[in-house]
C-alpha positions as CSV (number, residue, x, y, z in Angstrom):
1,M,200.3,61.4,225.4
2,E,202.8,59.8,222.8
3,V,201.0,56.5,223.3
4,S,197.6,57.9,222.7
5,I,198.6,59.5,219.4
6,K,200.1,56.2,218.3
7,V,197.0,54.3,219.2
8,C,194.9,56.9,217.3
9,I,197.2,56.5,214.2
10,F,197.0,52.8,214.5
11,A,193.2,52.8,214.6
12,K,192.9,55.3,211.7
13,N,195.2,52.8,209.6
14,I,193.2,49.9,210.5
15,Y,190.0,51.9,209.5
16,V,191.5,52.7,206.1
17,L,192.6,49.3,205.4
18,T,189.3,47.9,206.3
19,I,187.4,50.2,204.0
20,R,189.9,49.5,201.2
21,S,189.4,45.8,201.7
22,M,185.5,46.1,201.9
23,A,185.6,48.0,198.5
24,K,188.0,45.7,196.8
25,Y,185.9,42.7,198.1
26,N,182.5,44.2,196.8
27,I,184.1,44.8,193.4
28,T,185.5,41.3,193.4
29,E,182.1,39.8,194.4
30,K,180.4,41.8,191.9
31,K,182.6,40.6,189.2
32,E,182.3,37.1,190.3
33,K,178.4,37.4,190.5
34,E,178.3,38.9,186.9
35,A,180.5,36.0,185.7
36,A,178.3,33.5,187.3
37,Y,175.2,35.1,185.6
38,R,176.8,35.3,182.2
39,G,177.0,31.5,182.4
40,L,173.4,31.2,183.3
41,V,171.9,33.0,180.4
42,S,173.1,32.8,176.6
43,P,174.0,36.1,175.0
44,K,171.3,35.7,172.6
45,L,168.5,35.2,175.3
46,M,170.0,38.0,177.3
47,D,169.7,40.4,174.4
48,E,166.0,39.4,174.1
49,M,165.2,39.7,177.8
50,Q,167.1,42.9,178.0
51,E,164.9,44.5,175.3
52,K,161.6,43.2,177.0
53,I,162.6,44.5,180.4
54,M,163.3,47.9,179.1
55,N,160.1,48.0,177.3
56,I,158.0,47.0,180.4
57,I,160.0,48.9,183.0
58,V,160.8,52.1,181.0
59,M,158.6,52.3,178.0
60,Q,155.4,51.1,179.9
61,K,156.7,53.0,183.0
62,K,156.1,50.0,185.3
63,Y,158.7,51.5,187.5
64,R,155.9,53.8,188.8
65,D,154.0,50.7,190.1
66,K,155.5,50.3,193.8
67,D,154.2,46.7,193.7
68,Y,155.9,45.6,190.4
69,S,158.4,43.3,191.7
70,A,161.1,41.3,190.1
71,K,158.6,38.2,190.6
72,K,155.8,40.0,188.5
73,L,158.2,41.0,185.9
74,A,159.4,37.3,185.5
75,E,155.7,36.2,185.3
76,D,154.9,38.7,182.6
77,L,158.0,37.5,180.5
78,G,157.3,33.9,181.2
79,T,160.6,33.4,183.1
80,N,162.0,33.4,186.6
81,T,163.5,35.9,188.9
82,R,167.0,34.4,188.6
83,Y,167.1,35.0,184.9
84,I,165.8,38.5,185.5
85,S,168.5,39.2,188.2
86,A,171.1,37.7,185.6
87,V,170.1,40.1,182.9
88,V,169.8,43.2,185.1
89,N,173.1,42.4,186.9
90,V,175.1,41.7,183.6
91,R,173.6,44.3,181.4
92,F,172.9,47.3,183.9
93,H,175.5,46.4,186.5
94,M,173.0,46.7,189.4
95,N,170.3,44.7,191.1
96,Y,166.6,44.8,190.1
97,T,165.7,47.3,193.0
98,S,168.5,49.7,192.0
99,F,167.7,49.5,188.4
100,V,163.9,50.3,189.0
101,N,164.8,53.0,191.4
102,K,167.2,54.7,188.9
103,Y,164.2,55.5,186.6
104,R,162.0,56.6,189.5
105,I,164.7,59.1,190.4
106,D,165.2,60.2,186.8
107,E,161.4,61.1,186.7
108,A,161.6,62.6,190.2
109,M,164.3,65.1,189.1
110,T,162.0,66.1,186.1
111,L,159.1,66.6,188.5
112,L,161.0,68.5,191.1
113,V,161.8,71.5,188.6
114,D,158.6,71.4,186.8
115,R,156.5,74.5,187.4
116,R,153.3,72.5,187.3
117,Y,154.2,70.4,190.3
118,Q,155.8,73.1,192.5
119,D,153.0,72.9,195.1
120,L,153.2,69.1,195.6
121,R,154.9,67.7,198.8
122,M,157.8,65.3,198.7
123,E,155.6,62.4,199.7
124,E,153.3,63.1,196.6
125,I,156.4,63.2,194.2
126,S,157.6,60.0,195.8
127,D,154.3,58.3,195.3
128,M,154.0,59.5,191.7
129,V,157.2,58.0,190.5
130,G,156.7,54.5,192.5
131,F,158.4,54.7,195.8
132,A,156.5,53.1,198.8
133,N,157.3,55.8,201.2
134,R,159.2,59.1,201.5
135,Q,162.2,57.5,203.4
136,S,163.1,55.1,200.5
137,F,162.7,57.9,198.3
138,Y,165.2,60.1,200.1
139,A,167.5,57.3,200.6
140,S,167.5,56.3,196.9
141,F,167.7,59.8,195.8
142,F,170.8,60.6,197.8
143,K,172.4,57.3,197.0
144,I,172.2,58.1,193.2
145,M,172.5,62.0,193.3
146,G,174.5,62.6,196.5
147,I,172.0,65.3,197.4
148,T,168.4,65.3,199.0
149,P,165.5,66.0,196.8
150,R,164.7,69.1,198.4
151,D,168.1,70.5,198.0
152,Y,168.2,69.3,194.4
153,K,164.9,71.3,193.7
154,I,166.4,74.4,195.3
155,T,169.6,74.3,193.4
156,H,168.2,73.3,190.0
157,L,164.9,75.1,189.9
158,S,166.4,78.6,188.9
159,Q,168.4,76.8,186.1
160,H,165.5,75.1,184.5
161,P,164.9,76.2,180.8
162,S,161.3,76.8,181.3
163,L,161.8,79.0,184.2
164,K,164.5,80.9,182.3
165,I,161.9,81.6,179.5
166,E,159.3,82.6,182.0
167,K,162.0,85.0,183.7
168,E,162.8,86.5,180.3
169,A,159.2,87.1,179.4
170,A,158.6,88.7,182.9
171,K,161.7,90.9,182.3
172,K,160.5,91.8,178.9
173,K,156.9,92.6,180.2
174,E,158.3,94.6,182.9
175,K,160.4,96.6,180.5
176,E,157.5,97.3,178.3
177,A,155.3,98.4,181.4
178,K,158.0,100.9,182.2
179,K,158.2,102.2,178.7
180,K,154.4,102.6,178.7
181,E,154.6,104.2,182.0
182,K,157.2,106.6,180.8
183,E,155.3,107.5,177.7
184,A,152.2,108.1,179.8
185,A,154.1,110.5,182.1
186,K,155.5,112.4,179.1
187,K,152.0,112.7,177.5
188,K,150.7,113.9,180.9
189,E,153.6,116.6,181.1
190,Q,152.9,117.6,177.4
191,L,149.2,118.0,178.2
192,A,150.0,120.1,181.3
193,K,152.2,122.4,179.5
194,K,149.4,122.8,176.7
195,K,146.9,123.6,179.5
196,E,149.3,126.0,181.1
197,A,150.0,127.8,177.8
198,A,146.4,127.8,177.1
199,K,145.6,129.3,180.3
200,K,148.3,132.1,179.9
201,K,146.9,132.8,176.5
202,E,143.5,133.1,177.8
203,A,144.7,135.4,180.7
204,A,146.7,137.6,178.2
205,K,143.6,137.8,176.0
206,K,141.4,138.9,178.9
207,K,144.0,141.5,179.9
208,E,144.2,142.9,176.4
209,T,140.3,143.1,176.2
210,K,140.2,144.8,179.5
211,K,142.8,147.3,178.3
212,V,140.8,147.9,175.1
213,T,137.6,148.5,177.1
214,K,139.3,151.0,179.4
215,A,140.7,152.9,176.5
216,K,137.3,153.3,174.9
217,K,135.9,154.8,178.2
């Protein structure tokens, strides 16, 4: 029993050390890659390319095009994919795919809580923002947000400003409806009382007339 416990503890320690080593290696590798890229492209050219990349991918919304690869971007900018990778890695600290997916996810988050698109399936949302399939959409969304698109929609839909306005409007409308209903009930009650008073008055009048007629006889 004691030997088994020691083996488990040893295995756990090895696992933790491995994870730490991998994280350290990835950070180091990333820094080395960025350093290599910095030497590949001059700061001035990097500034120019960064602006052009942002214009095409973000402003022109090319991230929605699932077939718009780093190669096509390089062709549009009259450069090569190595330069594209250099700018994206150094300026945005990620690779081209992650860079494009970030903007896809940003738009997906907006669509997921937009009342106009509530009837759309996840596959349709995925296609609208540029993902090739539902699986890659879910994987990228979870990687960035730490939650699935469906869970994000459920969690944030009720907190969306447009829905708050709608709820407030519905609440106000309901309040006004109840007020009108109350006023209508009050008027109905008053009318019933008037009818009852008129009925009693008419009965009293008939009684008085009958009495007078009887007295004459």
